N, C-alpha and C positions, 0 to 999 in steps of 0.2 A: 311314411304312411303307417307302417306297423306301429310305431310309437304313438301316433295319434289314436289309433284304434285301441291300443292298450290303455292309454290315458283315459279315453272315454269309458271303456269298460270298467276300469278301476274306480273312476268317478261315480259311475252308476252303482257299483257295488258299495262304495262308501256311503252314498246317499241312501241306499236301501237298508244298510246296517244301522245308520244313524236314526232313522225314523221308523224302524221296524216295529216298535211297540205300538205305534199309532196306526199302522196299516192293518187292513183286513187280510184274511188269508189269500183272497184272490189277487189283491194288489201285490202281496209279497211274491206270489208265484209268477206274476207278470214281470216284476222287476228282476227276479232271479232268472227268468227265461231270457230277458234282454242281456243280462250280464253273461249268461252262458253263451249266447250267440256271439257277443263281442270277443269273449275269451277264445272260443274255438276259431273264430276268424283270424285273430291275431296269431294263434299257434300255427294255423295252416299257412299263413303268409310267411312266418318265420321259418317253418320247415321248407317251404319252397325256396326261400332265399338261400338257406344253407345248402340245399341240394344243387342249386344253380352255381353257387360259389365252389362247391366241391367239384362239379363237372368242369367248370372253367379253369380250375387250378390243377387239373390232372389227377384229382383224387379218385377214389374207388366208388364212383357213382354211375349207375347204369342210366342210359338215356331214357329208357321207359320209366324208371323210377322218378327221374327229374320231371318228366312230362306229367306223370300222375300227380306228383306233389303240386305242380303248377296248376293243374286242372282243379284239384281240391281247393286250392287257395282262390282260384277264380270263381268257382261255384259258391264257396262260402261268402266271398265278398258280394256276389250278386244277390245271394239270399239276404245278407245284411242290408243291402240297399233297398231291396223290395220290402223288407219288414219296416225299415225307416219310412219309406214312401207310404205304406199303408197306415202307419201310426200318424204321420202328418196329415194324410187325408181324413182320418177319423177325427183328429183334433179340429181340422177346419170345418168338418161337418157339424161337430158339436158347437163350435163357435157361431155357426150360422143359425142354429136353432133359436127360436124365439121363446122366451119364458112367459 
């Protein structure tokens, strides 16, 4: 799942860099905000995975640090899903508009 999020984030970043000259300032900031959310979510999930692996393998990981990393990853993923839902809703609303 982390790889999927990383691929989507890097795909968005490549898309925003490729057509950056054609976009307005607002569009660039929106695409960079999406890329930032994807990257932060992927990083939080990776940190949580590493913390869980350390705790399970007997490494020096405190339980509260593992739980904090897992909650950060959970909250980041929930935020990402909500942003996606709002973007899809906005797209659907625009598609329903009559010209």
